[in-house]
C-alpha positions as CSV (number, residue, x, y, z in Angstrom):
1,M,0.0,0.0,0.0
2,S,2.9,2.3,0.8
3,K,4.3,1.9,-2.6
4,I,1.0,2.9,-4.0
5,K,0.8,6.0,-1.9
6,T,4.4,6.8,-2.7
7,R,3.5,6.7,-6.4
8,E,0.4,8.9,-5.7
9,T,2.6,11.4,-3.9
10,V,5.0,11.5,-6.7
11,K,2.2,11.9,-9.1
12,D,0.8,14.9,-7.1
13,V,4.2,16.5,-7.1
14,K,4.5,16.0,-10.8
15,V,1.2,17.6,-11.4
16,L,2.1,20.7,-9.3
17,D,5.4,21.0,-11.2
18,K,3.5,21.0,-14.5
19,A,1.1,23.6,-13.4
20,A,4.0,25.9,-12.3
21,V,5.7,25.3,-15.6
22,A,2.5,26.1,-17.5
23,S,2.0,29.3,-15.5
24,Q,5.5,30.4,-16.2
25,R,5.1,29.6,-19.9
26,M,1.9,31.7,-20.0
27,K,3.7,34.6,-18.4
28,D,6.5,34.3,-20.9
29,A,3.9,34.1,-23.7
30,F,2.1,37.2,-22.3
31,V,5.4,39.1,-22.2
32,R,6.2,38.1,-25.8
33,T,2.8,39.0,-26.9
34,K,3.0,42.3,-25.2
35,D,6.3,43.0,-26.8
36,Q,5.0,42.0,-30.2
37,A,2.0,44.2,-29.7
38,E,4.1,47.2,-28.9
39,N,6.3,46.6,-31.9
40,L,3.8,45.3,-34.5
41,M,0.4,46.8,-33.5
42,D,-1.0,50.3,-33.2
43,D,-1.7,52.0,-29.8
44,G,-5.2,50.5,-29.7
45,Q,-4.0,46.9,-29.7
46,I,-2.6,46.4,-26.2
47,T,-3.6,42.8,-25.5
48,P,-3.1,39.5,-27.3
49,S,-6.8,38.9,-27.6
50,E,-7.3,42.2,-29.3
51,Y,-4.4,41.4,-31.6
52,A,-5.9,38.0,-32.4
53,E,-9.3,39.7,-33.0
54,D,-7.8,42.3,-35.4
55,K,-5.8,39.6,-37.2
56,I,-9.0,37.6,-37.8
57,Q,-10.9,40.7,-38.8
58,Y,-8.2,41.8,-41.2
59,A,-7.8,38.3,-42.7
60,A,-11.5,38.1,-43.2
61,E,-11.6,41.6,-44.8
62,D,-8.6,40.7,-47.0
63,M,-10.3,37.6,-48.2
64,V,-13.6,39.4,-48.8
65,N,-11.7,42.1,-50.8
66,E,-9.8,39.5,-52.7
67,A,-13.0,37.7,-53.6
68,G,-14.6,40.9,-54.6
69,H,-11.6,41.9,-56.7
70,T,-11.6,38.5,-58.4
71,V,-15.3,38.6,-59.2
72,S,-15.1,42.2,-60.3
73,S,-12.2,41.5,-62.6
74,S,-13.8,38.4,-64.0
75,T,-17.1,40.3,-64.4
76,K,-15.3,43.1,-66.3
77,K,-13.8,40.5,-68.7
78,A,-17.2,38.9,-69.2
79,V,-18.8,42.3,-69.9
80,N,-16.0,43.1,-72.4
81,K,-16.6,39.8,-74.1
82,G,-20.3,40.7,-74.2
83,K,-19.5,44.1,-75.7
84,E,-17.3,42.5,-78.3
85,A,-20.1,40.1,-79.2
86,Y,-22.5,43.1,-79.5
87,R,-20.0,45.0,-81.6
88,Q,-19.8,42.0,-84.0
89,H,-23.6,41.8,-83.9
90,R,-23.7,45.5,-85.1
91,E,-21.3,44.8,-87.9
92,I,-23.4,41.9,-89.1
93,K,-26.5,44.1,-89.0
94,K,-24.6,46.7,-91.0
95,A,-23.8,44.0,-93.5
96,E,-27.4,43.0,-93.6
97,R,-28.5,46.6,-94.4
98,A,-25.8,46.7,-97.1
99,A,-27.2,43.5,-98.6
100,E,-30.6,45.1,-99.0
101,N,-29.0,47.7,-101.3
102,P,-29.1,46.3,-104.9
103,A,-26.0,48.3,-105.9
104,S,-24.0,46.3,-103.3
105,S,-25.6,42.9,-103.8
106,A,-22.7,41.6,-105.9
107,R,-20.2,42.5,-103.2
108,Q,-22.4,40.8,-100.6
109,A,-22.6,37.7,-102.6
110,S,-18.8,37.6,-103.1
111,A,-18.3,38.2,-99.3
112,E,-20.8,35.5,-98.1
113,T,-18.0,33.1,-97.4
114,Q,-16.1,35.7,-95.3
115,R,-19.3,36.4,-93.3
116,A,-19.8,32.7,-92.6
117,A,-16.2,32.5,-91.3
118,Q,-16.7,35.6,-89.2
119,T,-20.0,34.2,-87.8
120,Q,-18.1,31.1,-86.8
121,R,-15.4,33.1,-85.1
122,T,-18.1,35.2,-83.4
123,A,-19.8,32.0,-82.1
124,Q,-16.4,30.7,-80.8
125,T,-15.8,34.0,-79.0
126,Q,-19.3,33.9,-77.5
127,R,-18.8,30.3,-76.3
128,A,-15.4,31.4,-74.8
129,A,-17.2,34.3,-73.0
130,R,-19.8,32.0,-71.6
131,T,-17.2,29.5,-70.4
132,H,-15.2,32.4,-68.9
133,A,-18.2,33.7,-67.0
134,Q,-19.0,30.3,-65.7
135,R,-15.4,29.9,-64.5
136,N,-15.7,33.2,-62.7
137,V,-18.8,32.0,-60.8
138,S,-17.0,28.8,-59.8
139,N,-14.0,30.8,-58.6
140,A,-16.2,33.1,-56.6
141,K,-17.8,30.1,-54.9
142,Q,-14.3,28.7,-54.1
143,V,-13.2,32.0,-52.6
144,R,-16.3,32.2,-50.5
145,N,-15.9,28.6,-49.2
146,Q,-12.2,29.3,-48.5
147,T,-13.1,32.5,-46.6
148,I,-15.7,30.7,-44.5
149,K,-13.3,27.9,-43.8
150,T,-10.5,30.2,-42.8
151,S,-12.8,32.3,-40.5
152,R,-14.1,29.2,-38.8
153,Q,-10.5,28.0,-38.2
154,A,-9.8,31.4,-36.7
155,E,-12.8,31.1,-34.5
156,R,-11.6,27.8,-33.2
157,T,-8.2,29.2,-32.6
158,I,-9.6,32.1,-30.5
159,K,-11.6,29.7,-28.4
160,Q,-8.6,27.6,-27.7
161,T,-6.6,30.7,-26.9
162,A,-9.4,31.8,-24.5
163,K,-9.2,28.5,-22.6
164,S,-5.4,28.7,-22.3
165,T,-5.2,32.3,-21.2
166,G,-7.9,32.0,-18.6
167,R,-11.0,34.0,-17.7
168,A,-9.3,37.3,-18.1
169,T,-9.3,37.0,-21.8
170,A,-12.4,34.9,-22.3
171,K,-14.7,37.9,-22.6
172,T,-12.4,39.5,-25.1
173,A,-12.1,36.3,-27.0
174,K,-15.9,35.9,-27.2
175,G,-16.0,39.4,-28.7
176,T,-13.4,38.5,-31.2
177,V,-15.3,35.4,-32.1
178,K,-18.5,37.4,-32.7
179,T,-16.5,39.9,-34.8
180,A,-15.1,37.0,-36.8
181,Q,-18.5,35.5,-37.2
182,K,-19.8,38.8,-38.5
183,S,-16.9,38.9,-40.9
184,V,-17.8,35.4,-42.1
185,K,-21.4,36.5,-42.6
186,T,-20.2,39.6,-44.4
187,A,-17.9,37.5,-46.6
188,E,-20.8,35.1,-47.4
189,K,-23.1,38.0,-48.3
190,T,-20.4,39.7,-50.5
191,S,-19.5,36.4,-52.2
192,K,-23.2,35.6,-52.8
193,A,-23.6,39.1,-54.3
194,A,-20.5,38.6,-56.4
195,I,-21.7,35.2,-57.6
196,K,-25.1,36.7,-58.5
197,T,-23.4,39.5,-60.4
198,A,-21.2,37.0,-62.3
199,Q,-24.2,34.8,-63.0
200,A,-26.2,37.8,-64.3
201,T,-23.3,38.8,-66.5
202,A,-23.0,35.2,-67.8
203,K,-26.7,35.2,-68.6
204,A,-26.4,38.6,-70.3
205,T,-23.4,37.4,-72.3
206,Q,-25.2,34.3,-73.3
207,K,-28.3,36.2,-74.4
208,A,-26.1,38.7,-76.4
209,A,-24.3,35.7,-78.0
210,Q,-27.6,34.1,-78.9
211,A,-28.9,37.4,-80.4
212,S,-25.6,37.9,-82.3
213,A,-25.7,34.4,-83.7
214,K,-29.3,34.8,-84.7
215,A,-28.6,38.1,-86.3
216,A,-25.7,36.7,-88.1
217,K,-27.8,33.9,-89.4
218,V,-30.5,36.3,-90.6
219,A,-27.9,38.5,-92.2
220,A,-26.4,35.6,-94.1
221,Q,-29.8,34.5,-95.3
222,A,-30.6,38.0,-96.4
223,A,-27.3,38.3,-98.3
224,R,-27.9,35.0,-100.0
225,A,-31.4,36.0,-101.0
226,A,-30.2,39.4,-102.3
227,A,-27.4,37.7,-104.3
228,K,-29.8,35.2,-105.8
229,A,-32.4,37.9,-106.7
230,A,-29.9,40.4,-108.2
231,V,-27.8,37.7,-110.0
232,V,-24.9,40.1,-110.3
233,T,-21.2,39.5,-109.9
234,A,-18.2,41.5,-108.6
235,K,-15.0,41.5,-110.5
236,A,-13.3,38.6,-108.6
237,V,-16.5,36.5,-108.9
238,A,-16.8,37.5,-112.6
239,K,-13.4,35.9,-113.2
240,A,-14.4,32.7,-111.6
241,V,-17.7,32.6,-113.6
242,V,-15.8,33.3,-116.8
243,A,-13.5,30.4,-116.1
244,A,-16.5,28.2,-115.5
245,V,-18.1,29.4,-118.7
246,K,-15.0,28.6,-120.7
247,A,-14.9,25.1,-119.2
248,I,-18.6,24.5,-119.9
249,I,-18.5,25.8,-123.5
250,A,-15.4,23.8,-124.3
251,G,-16.7,20.6,-122.7
252,I,-20.4,20.8,-123.6
253,K,-20.2,18.2,-126.4
254,A,-18.3,15.8,-124.2
255,L,-20.9,16.2,-121.5
256,V,-23.7,15.4,-123.9
257,A,-22.0,12.2,-124.9
258,A,-21.3,11.4,-121.3
259,I,-24.9,11.7,-120.3
260,A,-25.7,8.5,-122.3
261,A,-23.1,6.6,-120.3
262,G,-25.0,7.3,-117.0
263,G,-23.5,6.4,-113.6
264,W,-21.7,9.2,-111.7
265,V,-21.7,11.4,-114.8
266,A,-25.3,12.2,-114.0
267,V,-24.2,13.9,-110.8
268,V,-21.7,16.0,-112.7
269,V,-24.4,16.9,-115.3
270,I,-26.8,18.1,-112.6
271,V,-24.1,20.3,-111.1
272,V,-23.2,21.7,-114.5
273,I,-26.9,22.3,-115.3
274,C,-27.3,24.3,-112.1
275,L,-24.2,26.3,-112.9
276,I,-25.4,26.9,-116.5
277,A,-28.8,28.1,-115.2
278,L,-27.0,30.6,-112.9
279,I,-24.8,31.9,-115.7
280,V,-27.5,32.0,-118.3
281,G,-29.5,34.3,-116.1
282,S,-26.6,36.8,-115.8
283,C,-24.9,39.0,-118.4
284,F,-22.5,36.1,-119.1
285,G,-25.4,34.3,-120.7
286,I,-24.3,36.1,-123.9
287,F,-21.6,33.5,-124.3
288,F,-24.4,30.9,-124.9
289,S,-26.3,33.0,-127.4
290,S,-24.9,31.1,-130.4
291,E,-26.1,27.8,-129.1
292,D,-29.2,26.1,-130.5
293,T,-31.9,27.4,-128.1
294,G,-34.8,27.1,-130.6
295,G,-34.5,30.8,-131.7
296,Q,-32.1,32.6,-134.0
297,P,-28.5,32.2,-133.0
298,M,-26.4,35.3,-132.4
299,T,-24.1,34.6,-135.3
300,E,-27.1,35.0,-137.7
301,V,-28.3,38.1,-136.0
302,V,-24.9,39.7,-136.3
303,R,-24.7,38.9,-140.0
304,E,-28.2,40.3,-140.5
305,I,-27.3,43.6,-138.8
306,N,-24.0,43.7,-140.8
307,T,-26.1,43.4,-144.0
308,E,-28.3,46.3,-142.8
309,Y,-25.3,48.4,-142.2
310,E,-23.8,47.7,-145.6
311,N,-27.2,48.4,-147.3
312,K,-27.4,51.7,-145.4
313,L,-23.9,52.6,-146.8
314,E,-25.1,51.8,-150.3
315,D,-28.3,53.7,-149.8
316,T,-26.3,56.7,-148.6
317,K,-24.1,56.6,-151.7
318,A,-27.2,56.3,-154.0
319,A,-28.9,59.2,-152.3
320,Y,-26.3,61.7,-153.5
321,T,-25.3,62.5,-157.0
322,H,-21.5,62.6,-157.0
323,D,-18.4,62.2,-159.1
324,V,-15.9,61.2,-156.4
325,L,-16.5,59.2,-153.3
326,E,-14.4,59.4,-150.2
327,M,-15.3,57.3,-147.1
328,S,-13.6,57.4,-143.7
329,G,-14.2,56.2,-140.1
330,S,-14.8,53.0,-138.3
331,R,-17.6,51.1,-136.8
332,A,-18.1,49.9,-133.2
333,V,-16.6,46.5,-132.4
334,W,-19.2,43.9,-132.0
335,K,-17.8,42.7,-128.7
336,E,-18.6,46.1,-127.2
337,V,-22.0,46.3,-128.8
338,L,-23.0,42.9,-127.4
339,S,-21.5,43.6,-124.0
340,V,-23.6,46.8,-123.6
341,Y,-26.6,44.8,-124.8
342,A,-26.0,42.0,-122.3
343,V,-25.6,44.3,-119.3
344,K,-28.5,46.6,-120.2
345,T,-30.9,43.7,-120.9
346,T,-30.1,41.5,-117.8
347,T,-30.1,44.4,-115.3
348,D,-33.0,46.4,-116.6
349,P,-34.9,47.3,-113.4
350,D,-38.3,47.3,-115.2
351,N,-37.9,44.2,-117.4
352,P,-34.8,42.1,-116.9
353,Q,-34.3,39.4,-119.4
354,E,-31.8,36.7,-120.1
355,V,-29.6,37.0,-123.2
356,A,-28.7,33.4,-124.0
357,S,-31.7,33.2,-126.4
358,M,-33.0,35.5,-129.0
359,D,-36.5,36.6,-129.9
360,D,-38.0,39.5,-131.9
361,G,-38.1,41.8,-129.0
362,K,-34.5,41.3,-128.0
363,K,-33.4,41.6,-131.6
364,T,-35.1,45.0,-131.8
365,L,-33.3,46.1,-128.7
366,L,-30.0,44.9,-130.0
367,K,-30.5,46.8,-133.3
368,E,-31.4,50.0,-131.3
369,I,-28.1,49.7,-129.3
370,F,-26.1,49.0,-132.5
371,W,-27.4,52.1,-134.3
372,A,-27.1,54.2,-131.1
373,M,-23.4,53.2,-131.2
374,N,-22.9,53.7,-134.9
375,Q,-23.7,56.6,-137.1
376,I,-23.3,57.2,-140.8
377,S,-23.1,60.8,-142.0
378,A,-22.7,62.2,-145.5
379,R,-22.0,65.5,-147.1
380,T,-21.2,66.7,-150.6
381,E,-18.8,69.4,-151.8
382,T,-18.3,70.8,-155.3
383,K,-14.7,71.4,-156.4
384,T,-13.3,72.9,-159.5
385,E,-9.9,71.5,-160.3
386,T,-7.3,71.7,-163.1
387,Q,-6.7,68.4,-164.8
388,I,-4.5,67.3,-167.6
389,V,-6.4,65.7,-170.4
390,E,-4.6,63.7,-173.1
391,S,-5.8,63.5,-176.6
392,D,-4.7,62.4,-180.1
393,D,-4.0,65.2,-182.6
394,G,-4.9,63.0,-185.5
395,N,-1.3,62.4,-186.5
396,G,-0.5,59.8,-183.9
397,N,0.7,62.4,-181.4
398,I,-0.4,62.6,-177.8
399,V,-1.4,66.1,-176.8
400,E,-1.8,67.1,-173.2
401,E,-4.2,69.9,-172.3
402,E,-5.0,71.5,-169.0
403,V,-8.8,71.9,-168.5
404,E,-10.9,73.1,-165.6
405,V,-13.1,70.3,-164.3
406,T,-15.9,70.7,-161.8
407,Q,-16.7,67.7,-159.7
408,V,-19.0,66.8,-156.8
409,Y,-17.3,65.0,-153.9
410,L,-19.3,62.8,-151.6
411,Y,-17.9,62.3,-148.2
412,I,-19.3,59.5,-146.1
413,T,-18.1,59.3,-142.5
414,V,-18.7,56.4,-140.0
415,T,-18.5,57.3,-136.3
416,H,-19.1,55.2,-133.3
417,K,-19.4,55.4,-129.5
418,S,-17.3,53.2,-127.2
419,A,-18.8,51.0,-124.5
420,D,-17.8,53.5,-121.8
421,E,-19.7,56.3,-123.6
422,M,-22.8,54.0,-123.9
423,A,-22.5,53.3,-120.1
424,D,-22.6,57.0,-119.5
425,A,-25.5,57.4,-121.9
426,Y,-27.5,54.7,-120.2
427,G,-26.6,55.8,-116.7
428,F,-25.0,52.5,-115.7
429,N,-24.2,52.2,-112.0
430,A,-21.0,50.8,-110.5
431,D,-22.1,47.2,-110.6
432,Q,-23.2,47.4,-114.2
433,R,-19.9,49.0,-115.2
434,E,-18.0,46.2,-113.4
435,Q,-20.0,43.6,-115.4
436,L,-19.3,45.5,-118.6
437,A,-15.5,45.5,-117.8
438,A,-15.6,41.8,-117.0
439,L,-17.2,41.0,-120.4
440,L,-14.7,43.1,-122.3
441,D,-11.7,41.5,-120.6
442,D,-9.2,40.3,-123.2
443,E,-9.2,36.9,-121.7
444,N,-12.7,36.4,-123.1
445,N,-11.7,37.0,-126.7
446,S,-11.8,33.4,-127.6
447,M,-15.4,33.1,-126.4
448,W,-16.4,36.2,-128.2
449,T,-15.1,34.8,-131.5
450,A,-17.1,31.7,-130.8
451,V,-20.2,33.7,-130.2
452,L,-19.8,36.1,-133.1
453,Y,-18.3,33.9,-135.8
454,G,-18.5,30.3,-134.6
455,I,-14.7,30.2,-134.4
456,T,-13.2,28.0,-131.7
457,G,-9.7,27.0,-133.1
458,T,-6.5,28.8,-132.3
459,D,-5.4,28.7,-136.0
460,E,-8.3,31.0,-136.8
461,Q,-7.0,33.9,-134.8
462,I,-6.5,36.0,-137.9
463,V,-10.1,35.4,-138.9
464,A,-11.3,36.8,-135.6
465,V,-9.2,39.9,-136.1
466,A,-10.5,40.4,-139.7
467,L,-14.1,40.0,-138.7
468,S,-13.7,42.5,-135.9
469,Q,-12.9,45.1,-138.6
470,V,-16.0,44.5,-140.7
471,G,-17.7,47.8,-141.3
472,N,-14.6,50.1,-141.4
473,V,-14.5,52.3,-144.4
474,G,-11.8,54.4,-146.2
475,G,-8.8,52.1,-145.5
476,Q,-7.6,53.8,-142.3
477,P,-5.6,52.7,-140.4
478,Y,-4.4,50.0,-142.8
479,W,-2.7,51.9,-145.5
480,S,-1.2,54.5,-143.1
481,W,0.1,51.6,-140.9
482,Y,1.8,50.2,-144.0
483,G,3.6,53.5,-144.5
484,F,1.6,55.3,-147.3
485,N,0.9,59.0,-146.8
486,S,-2.3,58.9,-148.7
487,R,-5.0,56.4,-149.8
488,V,-4.0,53.5,-152.0
489,E,-5.9,50.4,-153.0
490,W,-5.7,48.8,-149.6
491,C,-6.9,45.2,-149.8
492,A,-3.4,43.7,-149.3
493,C,-2.6,46.3,-146.7
494,F,-5.7,45.1,-144.8
495,V,-4.5,41.4,-144.9
496,S,-1.0,42.4,-143.8
497,W,-2.4,44.6,-140.9
498,C,-4.5,41.6,-139.6
499,A,-1.5,39.3,-139.9
500,N,0.6,41.8,-137.9
501,E,-2.0,42.0,-135.2
502,C,-1.5,38.2,-134.7
503,G,2.3,38.4,-134.8
504,Y,2.4,36.3,-138.0
505,I,4.5,38.8,-140.0
506,E,7.2,38.9,-137.3
507,N,7.2,35.1,-137.2
508,G,7.4,34.8,-141.0
509,I,4.1,33.0,-141.3
510,I,2.5,35.7,-143.6
511,P,4.3,38.3,-145.7
512,K,3.8,42.0,-145.4
513,Y,2.6,42.9,-148.9
514,A,0.8,45.8,-150.5
515,G,0.6,44.3,-154.0
516,C,-1.4,41.1,-154.6
517,V,1.0,39.8,-157.2
518,W,3.9,39.8,-154.8
519,G,1.8,38.0,-152.2
520,V,1.0,35.2,-154.6
521,Q,4.7,34.9,-155.5
522,W,5.7,34.6,-151.8
523,F,3.5,31.6,-151.1
524,R,4.4,29.9,-154.4
525,E,8.1,30.2,-153.8
526,R,7.6,28.3,-150.5
527,G,5.4,25.6,-151.8
528,Q,2.4,26.9,-149.9
529,W,0.1,27.5,-152.7
530,A,-3.1,25.8,-154.0
531,D,-5.5,26.5,-156.9
532,N,-9.2,27.1,-156.6
533,S,-10.1,23.4,-156.9
534,I,-9.5,22.7,-153.2
535,E,-11.8,23.3,-150.3
536,P,-10.0,26.0,-148.2
537,T,-9.9,26.2,-144.4
538,P,-10.3,29.2,-142.2
539,G,-7.2,31.4,-142.1
540,M,-6.0,30.7,-145.6
541,I,-5.3,33.8,-147.8
542,I,-7.5,34.0,-150.9
543,F,-6.4,35.7,-154.1
544,F,-8.7,36.8,-157.0
545,D,-8.2,37.4,-160.7
546,W,-11.1,39.5,-161.8
547,D,-12.8,39.2,-165.1
548,S,-13.5,42.9,-165.6
549,P,-13.0,44.0,-169.2
550,N,-14.4,47.4,-168.4
551,G,-12.7,47.8,-165.1
552,S,-9.2,48.9,-164.1
553,S,-8.1,45.3,-163.6
554,G,-9.0,44.2,-167.2
555,P,-9.8,40.7,-168.2
556,Q,-8.4,37.6,-166.4
557,D,-4.7,37.4,-167.1
558,G,-3.4,35.0,-164.4
559,Q,-2.3,37.9,-162.2
560,S,-4.0,38.6,-158.9
561,D,-6.1,41.7,-158.6
562,H,-7.5,41.4,-155.1
563,T,-7.0,39.5,-151.8
564,G,-8.7,38.6,-148.6
565,I,-8.9,36.1,-145.7
566,V,-11.0,32.9,-145.7
567,A,-13.4,32.9,-142.8
568,R,-15.2,29.6,-143.2
569,V,-16.8,27.2,-145.7
570,E,-20.4,26.2,-145.5
571,D,-23.2,25.0,-147.8
572,G,-20.7,24.8,-150.7
573,R,-19.6,28.4,-150.4
574,V,-16.4,30.0,-149.2
575,W,-16.9,33.0,-146.9
576,T,-14.3,35.7,-146.8
577,V,-13.4,39.0,-145.1
578,E,-12.0,41.5,-147.6
579,G,-10.7,45.0,-147.3
580,N,-11.3,47.6,-150.0
581,S,-14.5,46.0,-151.1
582,R,-16.4,49.1,-152.2
583,D,-13.9,51.0,-150.1
584,S,-14.9,49.1,-146.8
585,C,-14.2,46.0,-144.9
586,R,-16.9,43.4,-145.8
587,E,-17.8,39.8,-145.4
588,K,-18.5,38.1,-148.7
589,S,-19.1,34.6,-150.2
590,Y,-18.4,32.7,-153.4
591,P,-19.2,29.2,-154.7
592,L,-16.4,26.7,-154.1
593,G,-14.2,26.6,-157.3
594,Y,-15.5,30.0,-158.5
595,Y,-13.6,30.9,-161.6
596,E,-12.5,34.3,-160.4
597,I,-10.7,32.7,-157.5
598,L,-7.1,32.5,-158.6
599,G,-6.0,30.3,-155.6
600,Y,-5.1,30.2,-151.9
601,G,-2.0,31.0,-149.9
602,I,-1.5,28.4,-147.1
603,P,0.2,29.9,-144.1
604,A,2.2,27.5,-141.9
605,Y,0.3,28.3,-138.6
C-alpha cells in the first residue's frame, strides 16, 4: 500500500510541477505577446486577444476584398466579351443593311463566305465568353468557401486561446469570435452578391451571344437572298464565272456524250446544269447566245445587222449625185455592242431578261443599241480642179491639155461610240460597269469569236481579227500603218495589218505585202500555194483574178487583182473577209471553185 501511496505522492508532485511550468510559460507568452503588440500593433492593440481579434478581422476583410476583386475583374472581362459580341452583332446588322441595297448585292454575294467565317469566329468568341463567366462563378464560390473555412478556423483558434489564457481573456475572445462570425457572414453576403453578379453577367453574355448568332444567321440568309435575286457579280466573282463558262463551253459536247453513259456522270451533269442556269440568267449568258436554243443564234443576228449596215452605206451613196466618193471612219466593235446589250438587258430594273436566247423583242433592242453606237453621216462638196487631159491630134501624137473640171465630192463618214460612252448614256451604276468591264476583258476574246463567228480553233485567230474590222471604211488605219501617206488600193494592206496583229509577220508566217502579185509569189516560192479546186480552211489567204473587161483590172490574165482572208466554208460556199471591197471591210461569199478565185496561200500556222 505504501508503494501505491508513494506513487500517488510522486504523481501529485509532478502535477504541481507541470502547473508551475505552464504558468511560467503563459507569463512568458504574455510578455512576448505584449512586446509584439508594442512593436507590431498600433496603440489600440494592447492585448493578445485584441491582436488576435484584429488579425482575424483583417484576414476576413482581405479575403472578402480578394474575392470581390476577383469577381469584379472576371465580371469586367465577361462584360468586355459581351461588348465585343455586341459590336460584332452590329457589324453583321450593318452587312445586312448593305445586302438590302441592290447596288452592293454583288459584293455581298462575293463576301458571303467571309461572313460565314466571321460568324463562326463570333460563335467561338461567345462560347469562350460563356465559359469564362461560368469559370468566374466557380472561382467566386471557391473564394467564398475558403473565406468561410478560414474564418471558422480562426474562431476555433480564438476559443482555444481563451481557454489557455484564462478567464481574463475569455470575454475579449468571445467578442473576437463574434466579430469573426460577423466577418464570415459579411464575406458570405459579399460572395453571394458577387456570384449573383457573375451569373447575371454570364446570362447577359449568353443572351447577347444568342442574339448575335441569330442576327448573323438572318444577315447571311438576307445576303444569299439578295445575291440570288440580283444575279450580279463582282469582278473577282466574274473571273471565276468566266472560267466556269469557258470550261462549260469547251466541254459541252463531251458532257452530252457522257450523259448517255450514265453512272456518276449524272451527278456532274446536274451540277453543270445548275451552274449553267445561274450563268445564263446573268450577263454572261451572252456566251451561250450562239447555241441552238430554238431561236435565231447570235451569229445569224450579227450577220443580219451587218447586212443592214452595208445596205445603209449603199443607200447613202445612192442618195447623193457625185463624181468622187471618199469614205472614212470605223464602226463599233461587235464585242462592245453585245457587252452593252447584255448588261443593259439583264439588269433592266423594269424588265430584266436573259440574253442566252434571241427573240424579236431582243433583236429589236440589239439593233437599237447597234445604231445608237454607230452613225453614218454624209455631205457633198463641189470642187473645180485643173486636170491634164490627153488627146490624139490625128497624126498619132499625144497632146496634153489642162482643163478646168468641176466635180461633186461625196464624203461619207462612219463614227461610233465606245462601251464606256454608252455606259454614260444609259446611266450604268458601279455594278453594271463592273460587269461591262468583265465581259470586255481580253481573256474572253476566244469566247467572243465563238459567239460572233463560230470560231473555236486557235489557228483561226487572224479570222477573228479580220471579222472585228467589218464595217470600217476608207482604208484607215491599214494603208497608213503600212507606210503610205495617202490612200491607195488597200486590200493587201488590210490582210497584212490583220497578220501583224496576230504576230504572223514577225514570225514569218504571212508576208507584209501591198501588192497582190507579190503576195502570190511569196506563197508559191515556199510551196504553200493551192489553186481554186481545193476546199479551203479558215485562215487561208484568198487571191482573186477579176474578169472585168471594163474595169481597171482588165480581163483575167493570171495575175491577182484582189486579196482577202478565208473565214469559213459552209453549204458549198467560201466566206471571206475583204478590205477595200467598195472601199470598206466586208464579209462576202463565193461558190467553191468559183472561176475568179485564182487560188489560196496556205500559211504555216
